[in-house]
Phi, psi and omega in degrees: 000142176257137182253348178241153175262018176211167179275121181294139175251021181307131184254113181276350181229064181292133182234133175257124179281126178270310174216165176272355180253162179244029177296134181077019180236135185229103187262121179096158183300318183298316181294321179295316180299313181298320179295315182291330175295331182278351181284125182271075182211140182275359183220127174243126182246115179257096173280124187246140175287144179304130182111346176297139176281095185293325180296317178294318179300316179295313184294316189273339183235298193292320180299329182286347177278351178052056180287154174287330180217132176233129187235121168273106186300334182293342175293346185248015179281175169295164181289162177303318181295318181294321179291317177304315181294321183294323185255012184304317182293327179290327185275329181058181178268353183286146179292332190248310191264142175220195177237137181299133178282141172250017179290157169246168186298333178302329183294343184265001183232152175271130182303317183297320182290323176295323178300319179294324177296315181298323179293321176300316182295315184295330183265356180278127185282339185253201179292134176242133176242128175241134182216163178117171180286106184118000179301335180296347175292342175272120184282160172077190177078181172277127193247126187232130175258131180258114193259150179212142180273156185294322180295320178297322177299316181296320178297323179289326173305316183294334180269002176115004177299133175270159173288168179301126178053035178219118178274091183219050184301329185252013181290156174316126182302323180299322180286324174299312180300318182299317180297319176294311187294314186273338185238293192298315184290330176294313179297317182298322179288329174294324175300314182299324179303320183266334185278320187297324179299337180248002183284159180249329183217157170234132176253126170274109185243035177288326178254112187299327181272354183222060175295148180223138183238140175232156175288160176295331175299318178291324177300314180291331175295321175302312181300317181297311183295318186288337179266012178238011185205160173293150178202162172246152171266168180277118181283157168225161191225147184213143177283169178200166183295336180253009191297160187237198189242347187298317184293335178303316180285312188288322183258008178058052181263168184297113182289347178277345176289150183297315179195171167227127185262317186241147164228121178249114172221023178218040182227088186305326182291339181248332181277171178236172172238144174247130179230158181234141169242106188062236181264000184264126180259129179247134177247127183229155174299132176298335179300338177303324179294319180290321185287323188249349176222051186294320182294315182294320182287310191262337183100154184299315183296317183288317178297322179299331181267324189246355181061229181262032173251118178286124194269355187243140178226133170242135171205162179253142174237115187249116177240017182291116185079007180247226183222180178294148166293167175293144174288131194207171175210148176257151185291147171295158183303313183294332181286315181290329175294313185287317187274327188234359177072016177274148183270344178211164186246178184265073164293151183202182175207160174247118172256123186278114175277330184199144174207135172277174188302330181261013180293137182219164170232132174271123186206118176075165181273153171290158181298133169070022180290157178271106185296326179293317178295321177303310183292322178296321179293323177294320178295320176297318180294321179296324180290340178100155177081009180216130178265122184292129181274079184303322183295342179286332189244333192246139175297135175244107188256133175298140183237135177228163183307135179076005168293152178228117180254124182265139188225076175296151181308142182097353182264125176292140185192164162184157174275141178272180180293160175063039173225160168234118184253130163271106182275119179249116188213164166294142192261089167227029158070265203252007187271074176240127179262104178285138181251323183205135184235032168058038177063028183258161166247163180285176179296340178274002179084358180266151174302134178289137186292137170242157184226072184293320182300315176296313185300315182299331181278356184237342182297132179255104186286346177278356172279076186256190185303315180299314180297314181300310183295328182279321193240342190243353185242111180048054178278075191262135177240112179295141175249317178203186178296336185247356187222141173212150174273125181253003182146194000273188183296157183299340177284348187253143185277351178270148171238136177245141178230148180241135183239131177257117192237115172263328178233272177225153173221134175266131185238129177269143178277342180057036175073009180238146168306138175251136169242133188217162179218139176277099188270351172205144182108145182296314182195164179211164179244130175265119187238152175275140176275348181235011178076017185279345175215157180288148176304144185231119183273133174237161185234169181311132176073005178275135175265138178220163182242137171244113181297157181290347176296339179268121182283315183219137175230153182252134176250121179252120180286131178251031178216181178297322180207141176232148172232129181240135173244130179232156175234147176210167175277129182306000000 
């Protein structure tokens, strides 16, 4: 079946050219080895992001440097048992939710053992190489950071990668991810904060057979260029128990796969950016832009409120030919602050990219429902042998293309089958309380986790049919012939605007980073009104970012008609 009346030009590998030259770029192990051999320093320190294949790094690069001493710093860490005990409170017993770690890398090592390493290094007469997660604890030397993107780490978890100092190759993927998300990645980013100002090189080690190294001067050039122009991140796609078929056509995905449920191309902490120096393409975590250029990327007002947390998320949820999403609710602000230490919650909305005739959205409670009976039925369903009657309690609203459903935290909701939702939300990732999952198990064959205790404490029963129709369904405010505000709700800090473009429209960023998607039209051109950046072509369904350094940008439609939806912080 075809879902578009034109051939999609969606680009799954967007690359931003930084320079036409490859000066300061070393592509492949041989080039990296030759460059490091030329460094006149008796110490090379390879600080590695958790998930790096240390054996390959040692075999393909470090052994060829012929060092007198090579030290895997991880051999000198605390024991697995000691680390487990130290981070026990952060991990909790839940499969999904934890508490953010405030540990630093020093907490994972014994002072006495590090002292012995430093003494070995100081007394060694030749070249010394130190590598591993925590190598930055060794001072001095030529300092190299070995980088890895979050999606690649997740793929390696699925293939058997263990967490740092944890032998858990076959552990539940959700628990591996949780350990990375709540602990390891927090510690690793704190390392980058202190390591990068004194570092000399960054290695992109996402492709084991094609490592690439750039100088720190080039790394900072990437940050400068990317925060002065529109850009896209590299999307990734994943199947799910409710996944659909629409994205296969639109995003040119493998038609032999059973389905694709998610598309993430608007989540800097998980997505990556691809940049080119001459013919060499470097892939870096998009979070580097947030971490090292937050003011330029997000704007003073947004940085002042969110710090180094990027607050906007765009992703696609495809249920065409699939099933309903899980019935769910997001935590209220005070609940997520108290229980999880987060400063803001996941308010969100569903923008309909596509819907078949039977497409629906579940949103809010029906008038006058018995909340006690509702909760009792969910508990019975969780215990098994009882199918929860969602239609008895929850509004089921017909959904059509370009509808916009607003979902402030505390509102029961889910997208139904045969829809494609552009989910526009506050970006705090995993804090979703599933209530009912339609008697399904996950792709791993395990029951998908539900969190009724959390959910019951956040559900707002006054978000009923009247409330939904008045405040959450197509709450559109016209601004001009070409612009309208489509949300979000007054409880939510994001504002979304929709632009109808026959020729060109000038759009102001209002001092906030803008995230936008071309929701109708084959393609459009993003142009500078003052010549400060080169025109940037985007295509149907592509999400892009406009940094706050740009005051106004022009969108030129390259089709008969284009519709653009953007989000910004109010």
